[in-house]
N, C-alpha and C positions, 0 to 999 in steps of 0.2 A: 523589263517589267517586274515589279516586286511580287513575290509569291503571295497568294491569298492565304491569310491566317484566319482560321475559324475560331471564334471566341464563344464562351458560354454566355447565355443571356444573363443580364444583371439580376433578374428575379431569382434564377436558379442558384446563383452565388450567395445571395442573401439567405435563401431558404436553407442551404447547406450549413451556413454559419450559425443560424438559429438552432438547427438540429444538433450541431456539435456542442453548443452552449447548454442545451437541455440535457444532453447525455452527461455532460460534466457535472451539472447540478444534481442529477440523479445518482451519480457515483459518489459524490460528496455526502448526499443524504443517507446513503446506505452505510457509510462509515461512521455517521454521527451516532452517539448514544441516544437512547429513546427519549430521555428527558429533555436533552438539548433539541432534538428533532421537533418535539411538541412545542417548545418555547419559540422555535424559529418559524413555526407556521403562523400565518396571520389569523387574528381572531375575527371571526365573521359575526359572532353574536356575543352578547354579554352573558357570562355564566351566572345561573341562578344561585343565590345564596343558600347554602345547605343548612338546614335546621339541625341543631345538636340533638334535640328531642322533638318528635313530631307532635302535631296537635292531638292525634288519637292517643298517643302514649301519655300525654299530659292529662287528658280527660280520664283515661283509665286509672292513672295513678291517684287522681283526686277522688274518683268514685269508690275506690277501695277503702278510703278513710272513713272512720266511724262518724255517723251523723250527717253525712253529705246527701242531699236530696237531688241536686243537679249541678251541672257545670256548663260554662260557655267560654270559648276562646274569644277574647275581645281585643280590639286595638286600644292601646293606652290613650289615643286621641279621643276615644269615646268615653273615657272616664272623666266625669265632669267635676271640676273644682269651683268653689265659690267662696267669697269673703264672708257671706252671712253664716256659713256653717260654723266658722270659728266663734261667732257671737252666740250661736245656739249652745255651744259648749260652755262658754263663759257665763251666760245668763240663762240658766235652765237646767244645768247638770251639776249635782253636788260633788262630782268627781274632779271639777276644775281645780288645778293646782295641787291635787291630792295624790297624783300618781305621776311617775316619771315618763309614762307612755301617753299622757294626756296633755292638752294645752295647759300652761304656756310652754311646756318642754318639748312637745311634738312639733313637727314641721308646720309652717304656716301654709295657707293655700297657695301662695306664690311659689314657695319653695317646693311644695309637692308637685305643682304644675311642671316645674323644671325637671324634677325627677322623672315624672311620667313621660315627658318628651324625650328622655334619653333611652326609652325602651320601644320595642316594636311589637311585642306580644305580651298578653297577660291572660290569666285564667280567673274568671269570676265564679265563686263557689257559693251555692245556696245551701244553707244548713237547716237541720231540724231545730226546733226551739230549745231542746235540751242538750244540744251539742256543745262540747268544749271548744268553741270556735278558735280562740287564740292558740290553744295547744295543737289543734289539728292543722291550722295554718302554718305554724312553726315547723311541724313535722313534714308537711308537704313541701315547704320551702327547702328544707334540708335534703329531702329525697331528690328534688329537681336539681339542686346544687351538685349533689354527689354524682348525678348522671351527666354532668358536664356544663350545665348552664350556670356559670359562675356569678352572673348578675342577679340571680333569683332573690327576691325580697318579698316577704309576706306582710299583709295588713289584716287585722282581725276585726272584731266588733265588740263594742261595750268596754267597760273599765277592766283593769287588770285584777286578777284574783289569786296570783301566786303567793303573795305575802298578806298576812293579816293586816299589816300596816306598812305602807310603802316607805322606804328610807329616803324620803325627799330631801331631808336636811343633809344627808350624806352625799347626795347627787350622783349616786352610783347604784345601778340596778343589780340586785342579787340573783336575778334569773334572766340575764341578757340573752342566753341561748334559747329561751322560750318566749319571753315577754315581747310582744309586738304592739305597736299603736293600732288603734282602730282606724277604719277608713275615715270615719267622720272626724276623728281627732286630728287628721291630717288635712282637713278642709275639703274632703270629697263629698259631693252631694250623692249619697247612696241611693236615694229615691229615684232621681233622674237616671243615674248610671244603671241601676237594676232594670228599670223600665225600658231603657234603650236596648238592653240585651234580651228583652222578652221575658223577664222574670216578674213574678207578682210581688207587690209590696204596697202596704196601705198604712195609714195612720192608725195606731192602736188606740182605740177609744175606751175599751173596757178591759178588765182583767180576764174576762172569759175569751177574749179575742186572741187568736193564735198569731204571734208575731213572726216575721220573716227576717232571718239573720243572714248576712253575707260577709264573705271574706275575699280578699284579692291577693293573688301572687303575681308579681311582675316577673317575667321570664328572661327575655333577652332583647 
């Protein structure tokens, strides 16, 4: 009669094999450099995109500028462009064709829409009536750029005032580091955009009425 041989249960053998495999993985993990270890781990959630400069930092930077009354962080998708804005420049403003930052030299509404759609954040700035809007916008743009937001681009308000007469015939701006087109020169409906952000703006009916001026800096 053949001797009886006692064997381990099948479940116990499988459990021992899994335990050995886990210990082997643990030993390998301990020997891996930290960076490789993190890369080897499965990603359980999508990492949030880190902002180069926070919303609070942007607002504080703008509020420190002279002539600034208020600021709002807005989505570029809430900045409204319209074809009629270009016509208001062409038929109603004596600066049309007289400045390199005005139509027909500035971006069309369609071009500006494509530019806006390539950004995720912008800061809308409300100015005092006596503020040098273009100068302040250019200064804010540069400050934001130097803090790491390489896409920063500013838009001001009204015609350019850096030259007594713009060298339109030359086709080259003498103050490109400071001269910026206005929002309306790029086909932006400033009235609707400002109101969507909760800012006041009305049609100026008399010379005694205080106007509201706005600038926009596209961030990232």
